[in-house]
Every structure is written in C-alpha cells, then in structure tokens.
C-alpha positions, 0 to 999 in steps of 0.5 A, spaced: 500 500 500 505 504 501 508 503 494 501 505 491 501 511 495 508 513 493 506 512 485 500 516 486 503 522 490 509 522 485 504 523 479 499 527 483 504 532 485 508 533 478 501 534 475 499 539 480 506 543 480 505 543 472 498 546 473 500 551 478 506 553 473 502 554 467 497 558 471 502 562 473 505 563 466 498 565 464 497 570 469 503 573 468 503 573 460 496 573 459 495 567 455 490 563 458 488 558 457 495 555 454 499 556 459 495 551 464 494 546 458 501 546 456 503 546 464 498 540 465 501 536 459 508 537 462 506 535 469 503 529 466 509 527 462 514 528 468 509 524 473 509 518 468 517 519 468 517 519 476 513 513 476 517 509 472 523 511 475 520 509 482 518 503 479 525 501 476 528 503 483 523 498 487 524 492 482 532 493 482 532 493 490 527 487 490 529 482 484 524 476 483 526 470 486 528 465 480 526 459 485 519 462 486 513 457 483 510 460 477 503 461 476 499 456 472 496 459 465 488 459 466 487 458 458 485 452 455 489 449 449 
C-alpha cells in the first residue's frame, strides 16, 4: 500500500506543480488558457517519468526470486 501511495503522490504532485506553473505563466503573460494546458501536459509527462523511475528503483532493490513457483496459465489449449 505504501508503494501505491508513493506512485500516486509522485504523479499527483508533478501534475499539480505543472498546473500551478502554467497558471502562473498565464497570469503573468496573459495567455490563458495555454499556459495551464501546456503546464498540465508537462506535469503529466514528468509524473509518468517519476513513476517509472520509482518503479525501476523498487524492482532493482527487490529482484524476483528465480526459485519462486510460477503461476499456472488459466487458458485452455
């Protein structure tokens, strides 16, 4: 559960920061709504990069046990 909360926190924070920076750019440059649209897009991209980075570091710290039993496939042949 803590890993899922970390994923959500990383992603949500990036989107919120991007939106706030875009809103600030709109306010200063009078370009509404383009700053917030671009800021949210960049925040979304940064959030995805952060989640991938966290997942990769978690997988490196906790490798899969090669001796673990495999889960059988439920599909009928």
